[in-house]
ChimeraX commands (.cxc) that place a marker at each C-alpha (Angstrom):
marker #1 position 0.00,0.00,0.00 radius 0.5
marker #1 position 1.23,3.48,-0.85 radius 0.5
marker #1 position 2.35,5.46,2.20 radius 0.5
marker #1 position -0.40,7.79,3.32 radius 0.5
marker #1 position 1.76,10.60,4.61 radius 0.5
marker #1 position 2.01,14.33,4.03 radius 0.5
marker #1 position 4.02,17.34,5.12 radius 0.5
marker #1 position 2.43,20.76,4.70 radius 0.5
marker #1 position 3.90,24.16,5.55 radius 0.5
marker #1 position 2.13,27.51,5.58 radius 0.5
marker #1 position 3.66,30.87,6.40 radius 0.5
marker #1 position 1.87,34.19,6.72 radius 0.5
marker #1 position 2.52,37.44,8.56 radius 0.5
marker #1 position 0.62,35.92,11.50 radius 0.5
marker #1 position 1.79,32.31,11.69 radius 0.5
marker #1 position 4.50,29.92,10.51 radius 0.5
marker #1 position 3.29,26.32,10.62 radius 0.5
marker #1 position 4.57,22.90,9.55 radius 0.5
marker #1 position 2.52,19.74,10.01 radius 0.5
marker #1 position 3.48,16.13,9.28 radius 0.5
marker #1 position 0.93,13.31,9.31 radius 0.5
marker #1 position 1.00,9.56,8.80 radius 0.5
marker #1 position -2.51,8.12,8.56 radius 0.5
marker #1 position -1.18,4.60,9.13 radius 0.5
marker #1 position 0.85,5.44,12.21 radius 0.5
marker #1 position 0.53,4.42,15.82 radius 0.5
marker #1 position -0.56,7.74,17.31 radius 0.5
marker #1 position 2.89,9.16,17.91 radius 0.5
marker #1 position 2.71,12.91,18.50 radius 0.5
marker #1 position 5.14,15.80,18.73 radius 0.5
marker #1 position 3.24,19.04,19.25 radius 0.5
marker #1 position 4.45,22.60,19.83 radius 0.5
marker #1 position 2.02,25.48,19.30 radius 0.5
marker #1 position 2.88,27.78,22.20 radius 0.5
marker #1 position -0.52,27.16,23.83 radius 0.5
marker #1 position -0.30,24.43,26.44 radius 0.5
marker #1 position -3.92,23.30,26.47 radius 0.5
marker #1 position -4.06,23.30,22.67 radius 0.5
marker #1 position -0.97,21.07,22.61 radius 0.5
marker #1 position -2.78,18.73,25.01 radius 0.5
marker #1 position -5.82,18.56,22.72 radius 0.5
marker #1 position -3.77,17.94,19.56 radius 0.5
marker #1 position -1.87,15.22,21.39 radius 0.5
marker #1 position -5.23,13.56,22.13 radius 0.5
marker #1 position -6.31,13.98,18.49 radius 0.5
marker #1 position -3.21,12.16,17.22 radius 0.5
marker #1 position -3.03,9.46,19.87 radius 0.5
marker #1 position -6.68,8.40,19.71 radius 0.5
marker #1 position -6.91,8.48,15.91 radius 0.5
marker #1 position -3.64,6.52,15.62 radius 0.5
marker #1 position -2.52,9.20,13.18 radius 0.5
marker #1 position 1.11,10.18,13.73 radius 0.5
marker #1 position 1.04,13.95,14.10 radius 0.5
marker #1 position 3.90,16.43,14.29 radius 0.5
marker #1 position 2.98,20.11,14.61 radius 0.5
marker #1 position 5.24,23.13,14.79 radius 0.5
marker #1 position 3.37,26.42,15.06 radius 0.5
marker #1 position 4.89,29.84,15.65 radius 0.5
marker #1 position 2.09,32.38,15.99 radius 0.5
marker #1 position 1.47,35.95,17.04 radius 0.5
marker #1 position 0.55,35.02,20.60 radius 0.5
marker #1 position 1.42,38.54,21.74 radius 0.5
marker #1 position -1.91,39.47,20.12 radius 0.5
marker #1 position -3.97,36.43,21.15 radius 0.5
marker #1 position -4.37,32.77,20.26 radius 0.5
marker #1 position -6.83,33.13,17.41 radius 0.5
marker #1 position -4.47,33.04,14.43 radius 0.5
marker #1 position -2.37,30.27,16.00 radius 0.5
marker #1 position -5.34,27.98,16.61 radius 0.5
marker #1 position -7.27,28.64,13.40 radius 0.5
marker #1 position -4.22,28.43,11.14 radius 0.5
marker #1 position -3.08,25.21,12.78 radius 0.5
marker #1 position -6.49,23.78,11.98 radius 0.5
marker #1 position -6.06,24.86,8.37 radius 0.5
marker #1 position -2.70,23.11,8.01 radius 0.5
marker #1 position -3.64,19.90,9.83 radius 0.5
marker #1 position -6.73,19.66,7.64 radius 0.5
marker #1 position -4.67,20.23,4.49 radius 0.5
marker #1 position -2.15,17.59,5.55 radius 0.5
marker #1 position -4.82,14.96,6.18 radius 0.5
marker #1 position -6.47,15.77,2.86 radius 0.5
marker #1 position -3.16,15.45,1.02 radius 0.5
marker #1 position -2.36,12.16,2.76 radius 0.5
marker #1 position -5.76,10.78,1.69 radius 0.5
marker #1 position -4.92,11.37,-1.98 radius 0.5
marker #1 position -8.07,10.77,-4.05 radius 0.5
marker #1 position -9.96,9.50,-0.95 radius 0.5
marker #1 position -10.59,6.19,-2.74 radius 0.5
marker #1 position -10.60,2.87,-0.90 radius 0.5
marker #1 position -11.29,4.33,2.54 radius 0.5
marker #1 position -14.21,3.56,4.84 radius 0.5
marker #1 position -15.17,7.25,4.45 radius 0.5
marker #1 position -17.61,7.49,7.36 radius 0.5
marker #1 position -16.78,7.45,11.03 radius 0.5
marker #1 position -18.52,8.21,14.29 radius 0.5
marker #1 position -17.87,8.00,18.02 radius 0.5
marker #1 position -19.45,8.63,21.39 radius 0.5
marker #1 position -16.83,9.65,23.93 radius 0.5
marker #1 position -17.55,9.58,27.68 radius 0.5
marker #1 position -15.25,11.43,30.05 radius 0.5
marker #1 position -16.39,11.36,33.66 radius 0.5
marker #1 position -19.65,13.40,33.78 radius 0.5
marker #1 position -19.36,14.41,30.12 radius 0.5
marker #1 position -20.52,12.75,26.91 radius 0.5
marker #1 position -19.72,14.06,23.43 radius 0.5
marker #1 position -20.16,12.64,19.96 radius 0.5
marker #1 position -18.62,13.23,16.56 radius 0.5
marker #1 position -19.48,12.05,13.08 radius 0.5
marker #1 position -17.39,12.56,9.96 radius 0.5
marker #1 position -17.80,11.99,6.24 radius 0.5
marker #1 position -14.56,12.23,4.26 radius 0.5
marker #1 position -16.30,13.33,1.09 radius 0.5
marker #1 position -14.37,16.40,-0.20 radius 0.5
marker #1 position -17.50,18.50,0.48 radius 0.5
marker #1 position -16.76,20.48,3.62 radius 0.5
marker #1 position -19.54,21.15,6.10 radius 0.5
marker #1 position -19.35,21.82,9.81 radius 0.5
marker #1 position -21.81,21.58,12.68 radius 0.5
marker #1 position -20.78,22.62,16.22 radius 0.5
marker #1 position -23.17,22.16,19.14 radius 0.5
marker #1 position -20.88,22.74,22.11 radius 0.5
marker #1 position -21.14,25.34,24.84 radius 0.5
marker #1 position -18.69,26.35,27.56 radius 0.5
marker #1 position -19.44,28.20,30.79 radius 0.5
marker #1 position -15.89,29.58,31.01 radius 0.5
marker #1 position -13.99,31.90,28.68 radius 0.5
marker #1 position -10.67,30.11,29.07 radius 0.5
marker #1 position -9.17,26.71,29.82 radius 0.5
marker #1 position -5.63,27.35,30.88 radius 0.5
marker #1 position -4.42,30.02,28.45 radius 0.5
marker #1 position -6.77,28.97,25.64 radius 0.5
marker #1 position -9.96,30.85,24.81 radius 0.5
marker #1 position -12.82,28.35,24.68 radius 0.5
marker #1 position -14.33,30.11,21.62 radius 0.5
marker #1 position -11.27,28.97,19.64 radius 0.5
marker #1 position -12.23,25.28,19.70 radius 0.5
marker #1 position -14.96,26.00,17.15 radius 0.5
marker #1 position -12.50,28.02,15.05 radius 0.5
marker #1 position -10.04,25.13,15.04 radius 0.5
marker #1 position -12.53,22.48,13.98 radius 0.5
marker #1 position -14.16,24.70,11.36 radius 0.5
marker #1 position -10.77,25.34,9.74 radius 0.5
marker #1 position -9.82,21.67,10.13 radius 0.5
marker #1 position -13.00,20.39,8.47 radius 0.5
marker #1 position -13.02,23.00,5.71 radius 0.5
marker #1 position -9.44,22.36,4.67 radius 0.5
marker #1 position -9.65,18.60,5.17 radius 0.5
marker #1 position -12.62,18.12,2.83 radius 0.5
marker #1 position -14.71,16.81,5.71 radius 0.5
marker #1 position -18.34,16.97,6.67 radius 0.5
marker #1 position -17.85,17.09,10.45 radius 0.5
marker #1 position -20.51,17.22,13.15 radius 0.5
marker #1 position -19.54,17.64,16.82 radius 0.5
marker #1 position -21.97,17.79,19.73 radius 0.5
marker #1 position -21.57,17.80,23.48 radius 0.5
marker #1 position -24.60,15.95,24.83 radius 0.5
marker #1 position -23.98,16.87,28.46 radius 0.5
marker #1 position -21.21,17.80,30.84 radius 0.5
marker #1 position -20.12,20.34,33.43 radius 0.5
marker #1 position -16.32,20.48,33.47 radius 0.5
marker #1 position -15.02,22.54,30.55 radius 0.5
marker #1 position -11.75,20.60,30.36 radius 0.5
marker #1 position -13.74,17.37,30.01 radius 0.5
marker #1 position -16.08,18.88,27.42 radius 0.5
marker #1 position -13.21,20.06,25.20 radius 0.5
marker #1 position -11.19,16.90,25.58 radius 0.5
marker #1 position -14.13,14.61,24.92 radius 0.5
marker #1 position -14.81,16.50,21.68 radius 0.5
marker #1 position -11.23,16.11,20.46 radius 0.5
marker #1 position -11.16,12.43,21.40 radius 0.5
marker #1 position -14.53,11.79,19.75 radius 0.5
marker #1 position -13.26,13.38,16.54 radius 0.5
marker #1 position -10.10,11.30,16.80 radius 0.5
marker #1 position -12.02,8.03,17.09 radius 0.5
marker #1 position -14.35,9.01,14.25 radius 0.5
marker #1 position -11.33,9.80,12.05 radius 0.5
marker #1 position -9.70,6.49,12.94 radius 0.5
marker #1 position -12.76,4.72,11.55 radius 0.5
marker #1 position -13.18,6.94,8.48 radius 0.5
marker #1 position -9.57,6.89,7.19 radius 0.5
marker #1 position -9.26,3.11,7.58 radius 0.5
marker #1 position -8.85,1.26,4.28 radius 0.5
marker #1 position -11.84,-0.88,3.30 radius 0.5
marker #1 position -10.40,-3.85,1.33 radius 0.5
marker #1 position -13.79,-4.83,-0.09 radius 0.5
marker #1 position -13.85,-1.59,-2.08 radius 0.5
marker #1 position -10.87,-2.77,-4.11 radius 0.5
marker #1 position -9.46,0.75,-4.19 radius 0.5
marker #1 position -12.71,2.31,-5.43 radius 0.5
marker #1 position -14.35,5.24,-3.67 radius 0.5
marker #1 position -17.16,4.51,-1.20 radius 0.5
marker #1 position -19.74,6.33,-3.31 radius 0.5
marker #1 position -22.71,5.43,-5.47 radius 0.5
marker #1 position -21.56,8.16,-7.89 radius 0.5
marker #1 position -18.28,6.38,-8.61 radius 0.5
marker #1 position -16.18,9.30,-7.41 radius 0.5
marker #1 position -15.98,11.76,-4.57 radius 0.5
marker link #1:1,2 radius 0.2
marker link #1:2,3 radius 0.2
marker link #1:3,4 radius 0.2
marker link #1:4,5 radius 0.2
marker link #1:5,6 radius 0.2
marker link #1:6,7 radius 0.2
marker link #1:7,8 radius 0.2
marker link #1:8,9 radius 0.2
marker link #1:9,10 radius 0.2
marker link #1:10,11 radius 0.2
marker link #1:11,12 radius 0.2
marker link #1:12,13 radius 0.2
marker link #1:13,14 radius 0.2
marker link #1:14,15 radius 0.2
marker link #1:15,16 radius 0.2
marker link #1:16,17 radius 0.2
marker link #1:17,18 radius 0.2
marker link #1:18,19 radius 0.2
marker link #1:19,20 radius 0.2
marker link #1:20,21 radius 0.2
marker link #1:21,22 radius 0.2
marker link #1:22,23 radius 0.2
marker link #1:23,24 radius 0.2
marker link #1:24,25 radius 0.2
marker link #1:25,26 radius 0.2
marker link #1:26,27 radius 0.2
marker link #1:27,28 radius 0.2
marker link #1:28,29 radius 0.2
marker link #1:29,30 radius 0.2
marker link #1:30,31 radius 0.2
marker link #1:31,32 radius 0.2
marker link #1:32,33 radius 0.2
marker link #1:33,34 radius 0.2
marker link #1:34,35 radius 0.2
marker link #1:35,36 radius 0.2
marker link #1:36,37 radius 0.2
marker link #1:37,38 radius 0.2
marker link #1:38,39 radius 0.2
marker link #1:39,40 radius 0.2
marker link #1:40,41 radius 0.2
marker link #1:41,42 radius 0.2
marker link #1:42,43 radius 0.2
marker link #1:43,44 radius 0.2
marker link #1:44,45 radius 0.2
marker link #1:45,46 radius 0.2
marker link #1:46,47 radius 0.2
marker link #1:47,48 radius 0.2
marker link #1:48,49 radius 0.2
marker link #1:49,50 radius 0.2
marker link #1:50,51 radius 0.2
marker link #1:51,52 radius 0.2
marker link #1:52,53 radius 0.2
marker link #1:53,54 radius 0.2
marker link #1:54,55 radius 0.2
marker link #1:55,56 radius 0.2
marker link #1:56,57 radius 0.2
marker link #1:57,58 radius 0.2
marker link #1:58,59 radius 0.2
marker link #1:59,60 radius 0.2
marker link #1:60,61 radius 0.2
marker link #1:61,62 radius 0.2
marker link #1:62,63 radius 0.2
marker link #1:63,64 radius 0.2
marker link #1:64,65 radius 0.2
marker link #1:65,66 radius 0.2
marker link #1:66,67 radius 0.2
marker link #1:67,68 radius 0.2
marker link #1:68,69 radius 0.2
marker link #1:69,70 radius 0.2
marker link #1:70,71 radius 0.2
marker link #1:71,72 radius 0.2
marker link #1:72,73 radius 0.2
marker link #1:73,74 radius 0.2
marker link #1:74,75 radius 0.2
marker link #1:75,76 radius 0.2
marker link #1:76,77 radius 0.2
marker link #1:77,78 radius 0.2
marker link #1:78,79 radius 0.2
marker link #1:79,80 radius 0.2
marker link #1:80,81 radius 0.2
marker link #1:81,82 radius 0.2
marker link #1:82,83 radius 0.2
marker link #1:83,84 radius 0.2
marker link #1:84,85 radius 0.2
marker link #1:85,86 radius 0.2
marker link #1:86,87 radius 0.2
marker link #1:87,88 radius 0.2
marker link #1:88,89 radius 0.2
marker link #1:89,90 radius 0.2
marker link #1:90,91 radius 0.2
marker link #1:91,92 radius 0.2
marker link #1:92,93 radius 0.2
marker link #1:93,94 radius 0.2
marker link #1:94,95 radius 0.2
marker link #1:95,96 radius 0.2
marker link #1:96,97 radius 0.2
marker link #1:97,98 radius 0.2
marker link #1:98,99 radius 0.2
marker link #1:99,100 radius 0.2
marker link #1:100,101 radius 0.2
marker link #1:101,102 radius 0.2
marker link #1:102,103 radius 0.2
marker link #1:103,104 radius 0.2
marker link #1:104,105 radius 0.2
marker link #1:105,106 radius 0.2
marker link #1:106,107 radius 0.2
marker link #1:107,108 radius 0.2
marker link #1:108,109 radius 0.2
marker link #1:109,110 radius 0.2
marker link #1:110,111 radius 0.2
marker link #1:111,112 radius 0.2
marker link #1:112,113 radius 0.2
marker link #1:113,114 radius 0.2
marker link #1:114,115 radius 0.2
marker link #1:115,116 radius 0.2
marker link #1:116,117 radius 0.2
marker link #1:117,118 radius 0.2
marker link #1:118,119 radius 0.2
marker link #1:119,120 radius 0.2
marker link #1:120,121 radius 0.2
marker link #1:121,122 radius 0.2
marker link #1:122,123 radius 0.2
marker link #1:123,124 radius 0.2
marker link #1:124,125 radius 0.2
marker link #1:125,126 radius 0.2
marker link #1:126,127 radius 0.2
marker link #1:127,128 radius 0.2
marker link #1:128,129 radius 0.2
marker link #1:129,130 radius 0.2
marker link #1:130,131 radius 0.2
marker link #1:131,132 radius 0.2
marker link #1:132,133 radius 0.2
marker link #1:133,134 radius 0.2
marker link #1:134,135 radius 0.2
marker link #1:135,136 radius 0.2
marker link #1:136,137 radius 0.2
marker link #1:137,138 radius 0.2
marker link #1:138,139 radius 0.2
marker link #1:139,140 radius 0.2
marker link #1:140,141 radius 0.2
marker link #1:141,142 radius 0.2
marker link #1:142,143 radius 0.2
marker link #1:143,144 radius 0.2
marker link #1:144,145 radius 0.2
marker link #1:145,146 radius 0.2
marker link #1:146,147 radius 0.2
marker link #1:147,148 radius 0.2
marker link #1:148,149 radius 0.2
marker link #1:149,150 radius 0.2
marker link #1:150,151 radius 0.2
marker link #1:151,152 radius 0.2
marker link #1:152,153 radius 0.2
marker link #1:153,154 radius 0.2
marker link #1:154,155 radius 0.2
marker link #1:155,156 radius 0.2
marker link #1:156,157 radius 0.2
marker link #1:157,158 radius 0.2
marker link #1:158,159 radius 0.2
marker link #1:159,160 radius 0.2
marker link #1:160,161 radius 0.2
marker link #1:161,162 radius 0.2
marker link #1:162,163 radius 0.2
marker link #1:163,164 radius 0.2
marker link #1:164,165 radius 0.2
marker link #1:165,166 radius 0.2
marker link #1:166,167 radius 0.2
marker link #1:167,168 radius 0.2
marker link #1:168,169 radius 0.2
marker link #1:169,170 radius 0.2
marker link #1:170,171 radius 0.2
marker link #1:171,172 radius 0.2
marker link #1:172,173 radius 0.2
marker link #1:173,174 radius 0.2
marker link #1:174,175 radius 0.2
marker link #1:175,176 radius 0.2
marker link #1:176,177 radius 0.2
marker link #1:177,178 radius 0.2
marker link #1:178,179 radius 0.2
marker link #1:179,180 radius 0.2
marker link #1:180,181 radius 0.2
marker link #1:181,182 radius 0.2
marker link #1:182,183 radius 0.2
marker link #1:183,184 radius 0.2
marker link #1:184,185 radius 0.2
marker link #1:185,186 radius 0.2
marker link #1:186,187 radius 0.2
marker link #1:187,188 radius 0.2
marker link #1:188,189 radius 0.2
marker link #1:189,190 radius 0.2
marker link #1:190,191 radius 0.2
marker link #1:191,192 radius 0.2
marker link #1:192,193 radius 0.2
marker link #1:193,194 radius 0.2
marker link #1:194,195 radius 0.2
marker link #1:195,196 radius 0.2
marker link #1:196,197 radius 0.2
view
């Protein structure tokens, strides 16, 4: 099987980012974004999807975390899309319910090259550590849009904001693990009645 890997770099006046992914990895991660809680979430994304993920982000954190988080989502999404090639031969769909103590979140993904994003998650705090909670939506919207994904994320219930955020990232990770998996019965064809994605 052809290696499903990609390295993508993106440099603007606001951020300088390089991401490496291996869709057939073992969940090895090496994350540096300058935002501790964001690093923690991206570590969970890689480990629980079994996608090897290396991220190096230098952003204008003297302003705030917005550009750093959103642009990292852009580049991770682009890297996954590049590693998927023509998207043929993959399971395509994935979903997961993720419990974390008092919290339950779910994610569903369709790797279809037609980006769409649904976010039904609320936080009762403005920050977790040094990360603005409003930036989780920005990350996943950029991630889905640049990854060619239809991605739905919903927190069903929960109280602890750390648990809510982490359960969302882990649910997405498990859904991705399912969706990127090769489906041998497709014989390399796309999982589509149209014959192409």
